[in-house]
N, C-alpha and C positions, 0 to 999 in steps of 0.2 A: 801561447799557441805553439804546438809542437812543430818541428821542422817539416815533418811529413804533411801536416795539415796546411802549412804555408805553401808547400809545393803544390798540393792539390788545388788550393785557391788560385795560385798563380797560373796553373795549367788551365783551370776553368776560365779565368779572365782572358788568357791569351786565345783560347779556343773560341770564346764568345766574340772577341774582337775580330778574329779572322773570319768568323761567320758573317759579321756585319759588313766587313770589307768585301767579302765575296758577293754579298747581295748588291752592294753599291757598284762594284766593278761589272757584274753581270747584268746590270740594269741598262747598259748602253745599247742603243739601237744601232744597227749597222748603217753605213752611209752609202748611197748610190752617188758616186762623185760626178759632178758636172765636168765634162771634158770636151776638148776641141781637137780635131785632127784634120790634117791636110790631105786632100785627095786630088790627083790630077784628072784632067778631062779624060773620061773613059777609063779611069784607073780603078784600083781596088784597095781595100784596107782591112786587115784583120784587127778587130777591136776587142779588147778585153773589158768585160763588164764586171770584173771582180770587185766586190764591195770592200769598203774600208771598215774594219771592225776593231774597236779598241780592246775587246776581250780576246782577240786572236781566234775567234770561232770561224769555222768554215762557212762560206756563203755561196748562194746560188742566185743567178740573175733571172729576171723575167722581163721580157720586152713588153712594154705597155702601150706604145704607139709606134707607128711605122713611118719611115721617111716618105717624103712626098714625090720625089723623082727617082732617087736611087733605089736599089733593092737590098734587102737583108737576107742572108742565107745561114743555115747551120753549117758548121765545118764538116767536111767529109770524114769518114772513119779513118782513112789512111793518113790524112793530114793531121787530124787531131791526135792520133796515136803515135805516128812516126815522123810527121813533118814533111811528107812527100806530097807532090802534086797529084791530083787536082785538089785545090782548097775547097771548092764549092760543093756543098751538100744540098740538102733539101731547102727550098725557099721558105721563108717565114712570111706567110700570107695573112695570118689572123693574129689578133692580140686578145688576151695576154698569151704569150708563149714562153714557157720555161726553157732556159738554155742549159744543156747538159754537158757541153764540152768542158775540157780542162780550162781552168781560169775563166770560165763563162765567156768564151770567145765566140764572136760572130764574124761573118764576112760581109762587108759593104761594097757594092759595085755601082760605079757611075754608069749611066747609059752610054754605050759605045756609039752614039749617034753623031754623024758629021755636023749636025746643027747644035750640039751641046757646046757651050762656051762659058767662059767665066762671066759672071754677072755681079753687079754691085750689091750683093747680099750673100749670106751664107748659102752653100749648096743645099743643105738639108739639115733637119733636126729629127731626132727620135728620142723617146724616153724609156726608162727602165727602172725597176726596183730591184733591191737585193734582200734576201732573207737568210737568216742563219739556218744551217742544215746539220743533221746528225751525220755520223760516218756513213750511214747507208743511203744518204741523199734525201732523207725525209725532211721537209721544210718545217721549221719551228714557227712559233707564233710571231716572234719578233721580226718585223719587216720594215725596211727603210721607207722614207718618202721618195718621191720620184727624182731621179737624176736626169739631166739633159745632155745628150751627145750632139755636138755641133760639128758639122762637116763643112770645111771651107776649101777654096781653090788655092793654087800656089801664090796668089797675090796677097793672101791672108786677110782679105776683105770680109768683115762680118756684116757690114751694112753700109750703104752709100747712096748718093744721088749725083749723077753726072748730067742730068737735064738733057738727055739725048733727044727727046721728042716733046717734052712738055715740062711744066713746073713741078710735077710730081707731088703736088699737094702742099708745097711750102706756102706759108703766109707771112704777114708782117703783124707783129703785136707791139704795142707800146710797153716799155719796161714796167714791170709791176702792174701792168694793166691800167696805168694812169689814163683817165678819160675813156677807158674801155675801147680804145681804137684797135680794130682788127680789119685788115684789108688784104687783098690778094697782091701777089707780086706780079711783075711783068716778065714774060718769057721772051728771050731773044735767041733766035736760031742761028745768028751769025757768029763770026769769030772775032776775038780781040787779042790775038796772039796765041801761043801754044798752050798757056795755062788757062785761058778764058775762051773756050770754044763751046757754044751753046750753053747759055747760062740764064740766071734770073737777076733782076735788079729791082730796086725800089728807092724811094726818096722821101723827103719831107713834104707833107701835105700842107703844113702850116708852120709858122715860127711862133713858138710860145715859150719865151725865156723870162723867168721872173727876175725880181730886183737883185737877187743874189747870184745871178748868172746860171741858174739851173734850167736846162731844157725840160719843160714839163711834158713834152711829147716825144721823149727819147724812144726810138723804135729799134726793134731787133728782128732778124729773120727767125721764124719759128719752124722747126722741123715737123714733118708729117708723122702719122701714127706708127709707121714702120720703125722709127727710131725709138719708140717708147716701149714700155713693158720690160721683160727680162732680158738684160744684156750683161749679166754678171760675168760671163766668160770673157768679156772685153776688158776686164781688169788687167792692167799692165800694158795694154796696147797704146795706140795713139788715135786721137781725134783730129782729122786733117781737113782743111778747106782752103780755098783761094778767094781772096778779095781784090777788087779793083774799083775804080770810080769813073764816072763820066764828067762830073763837074763838082765844084766845091773849093773852098779855101782851107787847105790843111796847114794852117800855121799855128804855132804853140798858143797864141793868145785867143785863137778861135776854137780850140778844142772844148768839147763838153766836159762838164764835171759829172762825176758819178754821184750816186746817192747812198753809197755805203762806205764805211770806214774800215780799211783793211788793217790787219794787226801790225804790219811793219811800216805803215805809212801814217804820217800825221794828218795829211789832207785826204779829202775824198776823191775817188777816181772811178773810171769806168771799169766794168767787168766785160771781158772779151767774150766769154761763153758762160752760160748759166744753165744748170741742170736742176730740175725739181722732182722730188719724189713725194707724192701726196700721202701714200700709205706708210711711209717711214715714220719712225719714232712713235709707234702705236697710233698711226693714222692722224698724227698732228702735223705732219709734213716737214720736210727738210729741203733746203736749197743750198747748193754749193756754186761757187763762181770762180772763174779763172781771171785774175786781174790783167788788164791791158799792159801794166808795167812789167809783168813776168814774161811778156813776149818782147820782140825787138821793135814793137810799135807798128803803126800803120800811117803812112803819109799820103795815101791815095793811089800810089803806084801799085801795079799788080804784084801780089805777094802771097806766098803759100805759108800756112801756119800748120804746125804739127804739135799738139798738146798731149803730153804723156798722161795716161789715165791711172795714176796712183795718188795716194794721199800725201805723198812727200814731194810732188812735183810743183807745188805752188797753189793748188786748189784751197779755197777757204770756205768755211761754213757760216751761213747766216745765223747770228745769235737770236734772231727774232726780238731784238731789243735795240732801239736806236741809241741807247746810252752805252752799249757795249761794242767792242770791235769784233770783226770777223776773225775766226781762228781756224787753223788746219783741222780737217776732220780726222778721225781715227781710221785705221784700216777697216774695222768692222762697219763704221758709218759709211765709208766710201763704197764698199762692196754692196751694202744694203741698198744704197741709192741706185747703183747700176743694175740691181736686181729688180727694181720697180720704178723705172723712169716714167714720169708723167709728162715731162716736156723738156726739150732742149732748144735753147735760143742762142743765136750768134749776133753780136753787135753789128749794127749797120749805120747808126747815127752817131758819127764821131765829132761833128762840129755844130756850132750854134746856129749856123746859117744854112741856106738851102744846099743840098748835095744829092747826088745819085750814086749809090753804091751797088756793085754787082757781086754775086756769089756763084762759085762753081766748084765742082769736084769735091763734094763733102764725103769724106770716107772715114769710117771707123775700122781701124786695122788692128788685128790681133798682135800680141807680142810674139817675138820669135819662138818657134816651137822647141821643145826639148825632146830629141829623138822622135820627132814627128807628132808629138801630142802635147797638150797643155791642159793643166787642171787647176781649178780654183783651190786655194788652201783648204784642207779639211776642216780647219778651225772655223771657217766661215760657212760651213755647209750643214750645220745641225738642223737648219731649216732651208728648203730650196730657195727662198727669197732673201736669205741672209739675215733674217730677223734675230735668230739666235746664234750669236757669234762669240767666240772666245779668243780671237786673235790678239 
Protein backbone atom coordinates (compact mmCIF):
# COMPACT_ATOMS: atom_id res chain seq x y z
CA UNK A 1 0.00 0.00 0.00
CA UNK A 2 1.43 3.36 -1.01
CA UNK A 3 1.99 6.08 1.63
CA UNK A 4 -0.63 8.32 0.04
CA UNK A 5 -3.19 5.54 0.18
CA UNK A 6 -2.37 4.89 3.83
CA UNK A 7 -2.85 8.58 4.59
CA UNK A 8 -6.21 8.58 2.82
CA UNK A 9 -7.37 5.52 4.80
CA UNK A 10 -6.14 7.05 8.06
CA UNK A 11 -7.91 10.33 7.25
CA UNK A 12 -11.09 8.45 6.37
CA UNK A 13 -10.91 6.49 9.67
CA UNK A 14 -10.36 9.61 11.76
CA UNK A 15 -13.15 11.47 9.96
CA UNK A 16 -15.55 8.59 10.56
CA UNK A 17 -14.59 8.35 14.24
CA UNK A 18 -15.10 12.08 14.75
CA UNK A 19 -18.47 11.82 13.04
CA UNK A 20 -19.53 9.03 15.43
CA UNK A 21 -18.29 11.00 18.44
CA UNK A 22 -20.17 14.10 17.31
CA UNK A 23 -23.37 12.06 17.09
CA UNK A 24 -22.82 10.64 20.60
CA UNK A 25 -21.97 14.03 22.14
CA UNK A 26 -24.79 15.88 20.41
CA UNK A 27 -27.23 13.27 21.66
CA UNK A 28 -27.36 14.73 25.19
CA UNK A 29 -30.60 16.31 26.24
CA UNK A 30 -30.28 19.58 28.18
CA UNK A 31 -31.12 19.51 31.89
CA UNK A 32 -33.53 21.81 33.74
CA UNK A 33 -31.79 21.71 37.11
CA UNK A 34 -33.68 21.30 40.37
CA UNK A 35 -32.74 24.29 42.52
CA UNK A 36 -33.61 25.82 45.87
CA UNK A 37 -33.47 29.51 46.79
CA UNK A 38 -34.00 31.52 49.96
CA UNK A 39 -36.45 34.45 49.90
CA UNK A 40 -37.33 36.67 52.85
CA UNK A 41 -40.87 37.58 53.86
CA UNK A 42 -42.04 40.14 51.31
CA UNK A 43 -38.73 39.74 49.49
CA UNK A 44 -37.76 39.18 45.87
CA UNK A 45 -35.30 36.98 43.99
CA UNK A 46 -33.95 37.04 40.44
CA UNK A 47 -33.79 33.40 39.37
CA UNK A 48 -31.77 32.07 36.45
CA UNK A 49 -33.43 29.16 34.66
CA UNK A 50 -30.43 28.64 32.41
CA UNK A 51 -30.18 24.97 31.44
CA UNK A 52 -27.27 22.59 31.89
CA UNK A 53 -26.11 21.30 28.51
CA UNK A 54 -23.18 18.91 28.07
CA UNK A 55 -22.83 19.91 24.42
CA UNK A 56 -22.37 23.58 25.30
CA UNK A 57 -25.40 24.57 23.24
CA UNK A 58 -27.46 27.66 24.01
CA UNK A 59 -30.69 27.00 25.89
CA UNK A 60 -33.95 28.80 26.51
CA UNK A 61 -36.32 28.20 29.44
CA UNK A 62 -40.09 27.80 29.48
CA UNK A 63 -42.07 28.10 32.72
CA UNK A 64 -44.52 25.17 32.85
CA UNK A 65 -46.21 25.71 36.24
CA UNK A 66 -46.73 28.78 38.42
CA UNK A 67 -46.03 29.27 42.15
CA UNK A 68 -49.05 29.05 44.44
CA UNK A 69 -48.60 32.20 46.54
CA UNK A 70 -45.74 34.30 45.16
CA UNK A 71 -45.69 35.85 41.68
CA UNK A 72 -43.36 35.42 38.69
CA UNK A 73 -42.43 38.30 36.36
CA UNK A 74 -40.37 38.81 33.26
CA UNK A 75 -37.45 41.16 33.81
CA UNK A 76 -37.84 44.75 32.69
CA UNK A 77 -35.93 45.79 29.57
CA UNK A 78 -33.66 48.20 31.45
CA UNK A 79 -32.75 45.67 34.15
CA UNK A 80 -32.20 42.83 31.68
CA UNK A 81 -30.05 45.02 29.43
CA UNK A 82 -28.23 47.31 31.87
CA UNK A 83 -28.91 46.01 35.40
CA UNK A 84 -30.81 49.15 36.49
CA UNK A 85 -34.01 49.23 38.54
CA UNK A 86 -36.85 48.50 38.27
CA UNK A 87 -36.45 44.74 37.95
CA UNK A 88 -40.12 43.93 37.46
CA UNK A 89 -41.48 43.58 33.95
CA UNK A 90 -44.69 41.98 32.75
CA UNK A 91 -46.29 39.34 35.02
CA UNK A 92 -46.24 35.68 34.00
CA UNK A 93 -49.89 34.68 34.31
CA UNK A 94 -50.23 31.63 32.05
CA UNK A 95 -48.19 28.56 31.19
CA UNK A 96 -46.32 27.55 29.20
CA UNK A 97 -44.44 30.84 28.90
CA UNK A 98 -41.05 31.12 27.19
CA UNK A 99 -38.45 33.27 28.96
CA UNK A 100 -36.54 35.59 26.63
CA UNK A 101 -34.23 37.45 29.02
CA UNK A 102 -30.48 36.82 29.18
CA UNK A 103 -29.64 33.65 31.11
CA UNK A 104 -33.39 32.92 31.10
CA UNK A 105 -33.91 34.98 34.24
CA UNK A 106 -37.24 35.65 35.96
CA UNK A 107 -38.23 37.65 39.04
CA UNK A 108 -40.03 35.97 41.97
CA UNK A 109 -41.87 38.20 44.46
CA UNK A 110 -43.21 37.19 47.87
CA UNK A 111 -46.56 38.78 48.81
CA UNK A 112 -45.80 42.00 50.80
CA UNK A 113 -48.69 41.17 53.13
CA UNK A 114 -48.43 41.73 56.92
CA UNK A 115 -49.99 38.29 57.41
CA UNK A 116 -47.24 36.54 55.41
CA UNK A 117 -44.96 34.59 57.74
CA UNK A 118 -42.64 31.65 57.64
CA UNK A 119 -44.39 28.30 57.78
CA UNK A 120 -43.16 24.77 58.33
CA UNK A 121 -42.94 23.99 54.64
CA UNK A 122 -41.42 25.55 51.56
CA UNK A 123 -42.81 28.91 50.44
CA UNK A 124 -43.48 27.85 46.90
CA UNK A 125 -42.55 25.65 43.98
CA UNK A 126 -42.74 26.10 40.24
CA UNK A 127 -41.46 24.07 37.30
CA UNK A 128 -39.75 24.79 34.02
CA UNK A 129 -38.11 23.09 31.04
CA UNK A 130 -35.17 24.10 28.88
CA UNK A 131 -34.58 23.52 25.19
CA UNK A 132 -31.64 24.04 22.88
CA UNK A 133 -31.94 27.11 20.65
CA UNK A 134 -30.24 28.38 17.51
CA UNK A 135 -28.38 31.69 17.48
CA UNK A 136 -31.57 33.45 16.40
CA UNK A 137 -33.50 32.01 19.37
CA UNK A 138 -35.39 29.34 17.44
CA UNK A 139 -36.11 26.34 19.70
CA UNK A 140 -34.72 23.02 18.54
CA UNK A 141 -36.43 19.70 19.10
CA UNK A 142 -34.30 18.59 22.06
CA UNK A 143 -36.08 19.62 25.24
CA UNK A 144 -35.41 18.73 28.86
CA UNK A 145 -37.67 17.09 31.36
CA UNK A 146 -39.15 19.32 34.05
CA UNK A 147 -36.96 20.91 36.70
CA UNK A 148 -38.37 22.15 40.02
CA UNK A 149 -37.51 25.48 41.67
CA UNK A 150 -38.17 25.40 45.43
CA UNK A 151 -38.44 28.68 47.36
CA UNK A 152 -37.84 28.63 51.13
CA UNK A 153 -37.70 31.17 53.96
CA UNK A 154 -34.60 32.20 55.97
CA UNK A 155 -35.07 29.24 58.36
CA UNK A 156 -34.30 26.87 55.44
CA UNK A 157 -37.29 24.69 56.33
CA UNK A 158 -38.42 22.50 53.45
CA UNK A 159 -41.09 20.62 55.36
CA UNK A 160 -42.12 20.21 58.99
CA UNK A 161 -44.69 19.59 61.73
CA UNK A 162 -44.87 21.66 64.90
CA UNK A 163 -48.34 20.39 65.95
CA UNK A 164 -49.50 23.93 66.62
CA UNK A 165 -53.18 23.06 66.45
CA UNK A 166 -53.57 19.29 65.81
CA UNK A 167 -51.76 16.04 65.04
CA UNK A 168 -51.35 17.03 61.35
CA UNK A 169 -52.18 13.51 60.19
CA UNK A 170 -49.39 11.64 61.97
CA UNK A 171 -50.19 8.04 62.89
CA UNK A 172 -48.56 5.05 64.56
CA UNK A 173 -47.50 1.99 62.57
CA UNK A 174 -45.90 -1.19 63.79
CA UNK A 175 -42.43 -1.64 62.33
CA UNK A 176 -42.55 -3.65 59.10
CA UNK A 177 -46.35 -3.66 59.57
CA UNK A 178 -46.16 -6.63 61.96
CA UNK A 179 -49.73 -7.57 62.89
CA UNK A 180 -50.85 -4.65 60.68
CA UNK A 181 -51.36 -2.37 63.65
CA UNK A 182 -52.20 1.19 62.61
CA UNK A 183 -53.60 3.67 65.10
CA UNK A 184 -53.87 7.40 65.64
CA UNK A 185 -51.61 9.37 67.93
CA UNK A 186 -52.87 11.55 70.79
CA UNK A 187 -52.53 15.31 70.41
CA UNK A 188 -51.48 17.26 73.52
CA UNK A 189 -51.93 21.08 73.40
CA UNK A 190 -49.97 21.74 76.62
CA UNK A 191 -46.26 22.36 77.18
CA UNK A 192 -43.54 20.11 78.56
CA UNK A 193 -40.62 22.54 78.44
CA UNK A 194 -39.20 24.70 75.65
CA UNK A 195 -38.55 21.81 73.25
CA UNK A 196 -41.90 20.07 73.77
CA UNK A 197 -44.73 22.59 73.36
CA UNK A 198 -47.90 21.23 71.72
CA UNK A 199 -46.97 17.75 70.61
CA UNK A 200 -48.19 14.22 69.90
CA UNK A 201 -47.58 11.03 71.81
CA UNK A 202 -48.38 7.34 71.75
CA UNK A 203 -47.55 4.19 73.67
CA UNK A 204 -47.73 0.43 73.83
CA UNK A 205 -51.18 -1.01 73.44
CA UNK A 206 -49.95 -4.47 74.42
CA UNK A 207 -46.78 -6.27 75.41
CA UNK A 208 -45.83 -8.94 72.90
CA UNK A 209 -42.24 -10.11 73.41
CA UNK A 210 -41.16 -13.50 72.06
CA UNK A 211 -38.79 -16.02 73.70
CA UNK A 212 -35.76 -14.39 72.04
CA UNK A 213 -36.54 -10.98 73.49
CA UNK A 214 -37.98 -9.37 70.34
CA UNK A 215 -40.91 -6.99 70.70
CA UNK A 216 -43.34 -8.22 68.02
CA UNK A 217 -45.37 -5.01 68.23
CA UNK A 218 -42.51 -2.55 67.82
CA UNK A 219 -44.17 0.76 66.87
CA UNK A 220 -43.04 3.92 65.09
CA UNK A 221 -44.44 7.40 64.43
CA UNK A 222 -45.47 7.60 60.75
CA UNK A 223 -45.30 10.95 58.90
CA UNK A 224 -48.29 12.28 56.90
CA UNK A 225 -48.40 12.58 53.12
CA UNK A 226 -46.79 16.04 52.97
CA UNK A 227 -43.46 14.37 53.84
CA UNK A 228 -43.78 11.93 50.94
CA UNK A 229 -43.22 12.36 47.21
CA UNK A 230 -40.40 14.40 45.68
CA UNK A 231 -38.02 15.91 48.24
CA UNK A 232 -34.78 15.38 46.35
CA UNK A 233 -33.76 18.99 46.93
CA UNK A 234 -33.46 18.08 50.63
CA UNK A 235 -30.29 16.10 49.89
CA UNK A 236 -27.47 17.34 52.11
CA UNK A 237 -29.81 18.92 54.67
CA UNK A 238 -30.91 17.64 58.08
CA UNK A 239 -33.95 15.74 59.35
CA UNK A 240 -34.69 17.04 62.86
CA UNK A 241 -37.13 16.08 65.62
CA UNK A 242 -37.56 16.11 69.41
CA UNK A 243 -38.46 13.07 71.55
CA UNK A 244 -39.48 12.80 75.20
CA UNK A 245 -41.46 10.38 77.41
CA UNK A 246 -44.14 10.25 80.09
CA UNK A 247 -43.38 6.86 81.55
CA UNK A 248 -41.27 3.78 81.03
CA UNK A 249 -38.08 2.13 82.22
CA UNK A 250 -35.16 3.18 80.01
CA UNK A 251 -32.46 0.85 81.32
CA UNK A 252 -29.96 -1.03 79.11
CA UNK A 253 -31.43 -4.46 79.82
CA UNK A 254 -34.93 -3.22 78.98
CA UNK A 255 -34.16 -1.80 75.54
CA UNK A 256 -35.76 -3.42 72.53
CA UNK A 257 -33.75 -5.38 70.02
CA UNK A 258 -34.05 -4.42 66.39
CA UNK A 259 -34.82 -6.85 63.60
CA UNK A 260 -32.05 -5.83 61.23
CA UNK A 261 -28.31 -6.53 61.19
CA UNK A 262 -26.22 -3.47 60.41
CA UNK A 263 -22.91 -3.68 58.57
CA UNK A 264 -20.70 -2.50 61.42
CA UNK A 265 -22.47 -4.33 64.25
CA UNK A 266 -22.47 -8.00 65.15
CA UNK A 267 -25.77 -7.80 67.00
CA UNK A 268 -29.16 -6.61 65.88
CA UNK A 269 -30.35 -3.14 66.88
CA UNK A 270 -33.04 -0.52 66.48
CA UNK A 271 -33.27 1.89 63.59
CA UNK A 272 -34.09 5.44 64.67
CA UNK A 273 -35.57 6.61 61.34
CA UNK A 274 -36.75 4.59 58.37
CA UNK A 275 -37.46 5.90 54.84
CA UNK A 276 -39.08 3.79 52.12
CA UNK A 277 -39.36 4.44 48.39
CA UNK A 278 -41.77 2.05 46.70
CA UNK A 279 -41.02 3.07 43.10
CA UNK A 280 -37.24 2.94 43.51
CA UNK A 281 -35.12 0.21 41.96
CA UNK A 282 -37.53 -0.29 39.06
CA UNK A 283 -40.61 -0.36 41.32
CA UNK A 284 -39.27 -3.14 43.54
CA UNK A 285 -38.83 -0.77 46.49
CA UNK A 286 -35.87 0.36 48.63
CA UNK A 287 -35.70 1.03 52.38
CA UNK A 288 -32.96 2.92 54.21
CA UNK A 289 -32.62 3.30 57.97
CA UNK A 290 -30.58 5.35 60.40
CA UNK A 291 -29.34 3.19 63.32
CA UNK A 292 -29.99 4.30 66.89
CA UNK A 293 -26.28 3.65 67.60
CA UNK A 294 -25.29 6.41 65.14
CA UNK A 295 -27.09 8.92 67.40
CA UNK A 296 -26.18 9.78 71.00
CA UNK A 297 -29.02 7.51 72.16
CA UNK A 298 -32.35 8.11 73.85
CA UNK A 299 -32.86 7.61 77.61
CA UNK A 300 -36.37 9.06 77.83
CA UNK A 301 -35.34 12.63 78.65
CA UNK A 302 -36.33 15.37 76.19
CA UNK A 303 -33.82 15.34 73.37
CA UNK A 304 -33.39 16.89 69.93
CA UNK A 305 -32.03 14.82 67.03
CA UNK A 306 -30.59 16.17 63.75
CA UNK A 307 -29.71 13.53 61.14
CA UNK A 308 -27.72 14.57 58.07
CA UNK A 309 -29.37 13.58 54.79
CA UNK A 310 -26.42 12.18 52.83
CA UNK A 311 -25.30 8.67 51.97
CA UNK A 312 -22.12 9.03 54.06
CA UNK A 313 -23.70 10.14 57.36
CA UNK A 314 -24.60 6.65 58.64
CA UNK A 315 -27.71 5.64 56.66
CA UNK A 316 -27.90 1.97 55.68
CA UNK A 317 -29.85 0.15 52.97
CA UNK A 318 -32.03 -2.92 53.48
CA UNK A 319 -30.57 -5.83 51.42
CA UNK A 320 -34.00 -7.48 51.30
CA UNK A 321 -32.32 -10.67 52.49
CA UNK A 322 -32.22 -11.75 56.14
CA UNK A 323 -28.86 -13.48 55.57
CA UNK A 324 -27.15 -10.26 54.49
CA UNK A 325 -26.15 -7.17 56.45
CA UNK A 326 -27.39 -3.68 55.72
CA UNK A 327 -24.87 -1.58 53.78
CA UNK A 328 -24.49 2.15 52.99
CA UNK A 329 -26.47 3.34 49.95
CA UNK A 330 -24.72 5.02 47.03
CA UNK A 331 -25.25 8.72 46.31
CA UNK A 332 -27.49 7.80 43.38
CA UNK A 333 -29.60 5.44 45.51
CA UNK A 334 -29.94 8.03 48.27
CA UNK A 335 -31.07 10.83 45.95
CA UNK A 336 -33.47 8.50 44.15
CA UNK A 337 -35.08 7.57 47.49
CA UNK A 338 -35.48 11.26 48.48
CA UNK A 339 -37.01 11.90 45.06
CA UNK A 340 -39.80 9.36 45.57
CA UNK A 341 -40.49 8.94 49.30
CA UNK A 342 -43.38 6.61 50.13
CA UNK A 343 -43.08 6.75 53.92
CA UNK A 344 -40.99 8.17 56.77
CA UNK A 345 -41.11 6.62 60.25
CA UNK A 346 -39.51 7.64 63.56
CA UNK A 347 -38.92 5.10 66.33
CA UNK A 348 -41.22 5.41 69.33
CA UNK A 349 -41.00 1.99 71.01
CA UNK A 350 -37.60 1.82 72.73
CA UNK A 351 -38.26 -0.64 75.57
CA UNK A 352 -39.82 -4.06 76.04
CA UNK A 353 -42.31 -2.83 78.62
CA UNK A 354 -45.06 -0.19 78.61
CA UNK A 355 -43.98 3.37 77.78
CA UNK A 356 -45.42 6.63 76.41
CA UNK A 357 -43.18 8.58 74.02
CA UNK A 358 -43.89 12.08 72.66
CA UNK A 359 -42.77 13.72 69.41
CA UNK A 360 -42.47 17.41 68.48
CA UNK A 361 -40.87 19.86 66.03
CA UNK A 362 -40.23 17.52 63.11
CA UNK A 363 -38.33 19.57 60.53
CA UNK A 364 -36.61 18.80 57.25
CA UNK A 365 -34.09 21.62 56.82
CA UNK A 366 -32.09 22.42 53.69
CA UNK A 367 -28.32 22.43 53.63
CA UNK A 368 -26.68 25.90 53.82
CA UNK A 369 -27.02 27.78 50.54
CA UNK A 370 -24.13 28.68 48.29
CA UNK A 371 -24.60 32.32 47.28
CA UNK A 372 -28.30 32.11 47.98
CA UNK A 373 -29.08 29.00 45.97
CA UNK A 374 -28.61 25.24 46.09
CA UNK A 375 -28.77 22.69 43.29
CA UNK A 376 -28.85 18.93 43.13
CA UNK A 377 -25.74 17.50 41.42
CA UNK A 378 -26.32 17.41 37.64
CA UNK A 379 -25.19 13.77 37.63
CA UNK A 380 -28.38 12.89 39.53
CA UNK A 381 -30.74 14.82 37.27
CA UNK A 382 -30.84 12.88 34.03
CA UNK A 383 -34.36 12.00 35.20
CA UNK A 384 -36.36 14.31 37.52
CA UNK A 385 -36.94 11.49 40.02
CA UNK A 386 -33.26 10.46 40.17
CA UNK A 387 -33.82 7.12 38.43
CA UNK A 388 -31.11 7.72 35.85
CA UNK A 389 -28.03 8.75 37.83
CA UNK A 390 -24.31 8.71 37.07
CA UNK A 391 -22.86 10.13 40.30
